[in-house]
Residue frames as qw, qx, qy, qz and C-alpha x, y, z in Angstrom:
[[0.364, -0.617, -0.368, 0.593, 3.55, -30.50, 25.63],
 [0.032, -0.635, 0.102, 0.765, 4.72, -27.46, 23.62],
 [0.673, 0.687, 0.260, -0.086, 3.70, -26.52, 20.13],
 [0.590, -0.254, 0.371, 0.671, 6.72, -26.71, 17.81],
 [0.307, 0.464, 0.492, 0.670, 4.95, -24.61, 15.30],
 [0.166, -0.624, -0.343, 0.682, 4.74, -21.38, 17.26],
 [0.355, 0.828, 0.373, 0.222, 3.14, -18.44, 15.42],
 [0.457, 0.192, -0.103, 0.862, 5.31, -15.58, 14.66],
 [0.120, -0.583, -0.450, 0.666, 4.73, -12.54, 16.73],
 [0.317, 0.865, 0.383, -0.065, 2.79, -9.59, 15.26],
 [0.150, -0.865, 0.267, 0.397, 5.96, -7.50, 15.22],
 [0.439, -0.280, 0.733, 0.438, 7.64, -10.04, 12.95],
 [0.271, 0.427, 0.752, 0.423, 4.77, -10.14, 10.47],
 [0.083, 0.508, 0.167, -0.841, 3.78, -6.78, 9.16],
 [0.514, 0.556, 0.645, 0.106, 1.02, -6.77, 6.66],
 [0.090, -0.333, 0.288, 0.893, 1.76, -4.55, 3.62],
 [0.510, 0.620, 0.554, -0.219, -0.55, -3.40, 0.95],
 [0.223, 0.030, 0.490, 0.842, -0.30, -2.50, -2.71],
 [0.204, 0.680, 0.500, -0.495, -2.78, 0.27, -3.39],
 [0.347, 0.308, 0.503, 0.729, -4.17, 1.94, -6.42],
 [0.019, 0.630, 0.385, -0.674, -5.29, 5.56, -6.11],
 [0.323, 0.459, 0.552, 0.617, -7.00, 7.81, -8.75],
 [0.031, 0.343, 0.213, -0.914, -8.55, 11.13, -9.32],
 [0.518, 0.551, 0.357, -0.548, -11.36, 12.67, -11.29],
 [0.416, 0.663, -0.434, -0.445, -9.43, 12.40, -14.52],
 [0.984, -0.022, 0.112, -0.134, -8.74, 8.76, -13.78],
 [0.335, 0.692, -0.598, 0.228, -5.04, 9.13, -13.48],
 [0.922, -0.308, -0.226, -0.056, -3.65, 6.10, -11.62],
 [0.068, 0.709, -0.624, 0.322, -0.99, 5.69, -8.97],
 [0.920, -0.125, -0.371, -0.009, 0.21, 2.34, -7.82],
 [0.081, 0.659, -0.577, 0.477, 2.17, 2.09, -4.54],
 [0.714, -0.190, -0.646, 0.191, 3.08, -0.13, -1.56],
 [0.229, -0.606, 0.325, -0.688, 2.60, 0.78, 2.13],
 [0.354, -0.144, -0.880, 0.281, 2.46, -1.02, 5.57],
 [0.075, 0.409, 0.530, -0.739, -0.16, 1.59, 6.68],
 [0.173, 0.455, 0.689, 0.537, -3.05, 1.89, 4.24],
 [0.143, -0.882, -0.426, 0.143, -5.10, 4.40, 6.34],
 [0.307, -0.708, 0.114, 0.626, -2.01, 6.75, 6.57],
 [0.361, 0.059, 0.619, 0.695, -1.30, 6.30, 2.80],
 [0.064, 0.684, 0.655, 0.313, -4.90, 7.40, 1.93],
 [0.272, -0.885, -0.248, 0.285, -4.74, 10.25, 4.36],
 [0.389, -0.488, 0.285, 0.728, -1.47, 11.60, 2.94],
 [0.235, 0.284, 0.668, 0.646, -2.92, 11.47, -0.54],
 [0.063, -0.785, -0.581, -0.205, -6.02, 13.21, 0.44],
 [0.355, -0.834, -0.128, 0.403, -4.17, 15.92, 2.43],
 [0.576, 0.749, -0.030, 0.327, -1.72, 16.54, -0.49],
 [0.477, -0.838, 0.234, 0.124, 1.16, 16.90, 2.05],
 [0.715, -0.215, 0.503, 0.435, 3.69, 14.89, -0.07],
 [0.253, 0.726, -0.259, -0.585, 5.08, 16.93, -2.92],
 [0.169, -0.243, 0.853, 0.430, 5.33, 15.23, -6.45],
 [0.207, -0.129, -0.801, -0.547, 3.08, 13.15, -8.54],
 [0.190, -0.518, -0.814, 0.180, 0.42, 12.55, -5.91],
 [0.038, -0.624, -0.282, 0.728, 0.06, 16.35, -5.10],
 [0.066, 0.276, -0.410, -0.867, 0.28, 17.43, -8.64],
 [0.312, -0.109, -0.740, -0.586, -2.51, 15.11, -9.83],
 [0.501, -0.228, 0.278, -0.787, -4.72, 15.24, -6.76],
 [0.568, -0.002, -0.804, -0.178, -4.95, 11.45, -6.29],
 [0.328, -0.295, 0.508, -0.740, -7.44, 11.20, -3.58],
 [0.857, -0.013, 0.020, -0.515, -9.71, 8.03, -4.36],
 [0.279, -0.310, 0.909, 0.008, -8.57, 4.59, -3.23],
 [0.707, 0.267, -0.288, -0.589, -9.80, 2.13, -5.94],
 [0.915, 0.074, -0.396, -0.011, -8.05, -1.02, -5.06],
 [0.240, -0.702, 0.614, -0.270, -6.01, -2.49, -2.21],
 [0.913, -0.004, -0.404, -0.060, -4.36, -5.95, -1.81],
 [0.536, -0.735, 0.390, -0.146, -2.87, -7.14, 1.44],
 [0.768, 0.395, -0.486, 0.135, 0.48, -9.07, 1.52],
 [0.847, -0.471, -0.225, 0.100, 2.32, -10.77, 4.28],
 [0.631, -0.455, 0.123, 0.617, 5.54, -9.01, 3.91],
 [0.096, 0.801, -0.128, -0.576, 7.20, -6.15, 2.09],
 [0.179, -0.294, 0.784, 0.517, 9.00, -8.29, -0.57],
 [0.261, 0.425, 0.852, 0.160, 5.73, -9.87, -1.74],
 [0.177, 0.860, 0.368, -0.306, 4.09, -6.36, -1.94],
 [0.043, -0.712, 0.380, 0.589, 6.94, -4.89, -3.76],
 [0.235, -0.041, 0.869, 0.433, 6.99, -7.76, -6.28],
 [0.277, 0.623, 0.732, -0.010, 3.24, -7.26, -6.97],
 [0.043, 0.867, 0.060, -0.493, 3.70, -3.51, -7.20],
 [0.139, -0.500, 0.620, 0.589, 6.31, -4.11, -9.87],
 [0.299, 0.258, 0.891, 0.225, 4.12, -6.59, -11.61],
 [0.190, 0.802, 0.493, -0.279, 1.31, -3.96, -11.89],
 [0.017, 0.837, -0.176, -0.519, 3.55, -1.22, -13.07],
 [0.864, 0.495, 0.060, 0.065, 4.97, -3.59, -15.66]]
């Protein structure tokens, strides 16, 4: 009658992304986000002070989706070394 393996709701599973951004000088920035579109917009608009704004990192060169924040954070740390 019922399915014992119900799918988790969308609210319970939030896709996260590990992204790599760069600039004309090929400086790299690795980060994690749950909203890739917003992350790219913030980089391009240079509204967040710090490394991103200082180095004008506006080009998304790579993004990997992950099913949860802990997986994305683990991958981000792996990339950063």
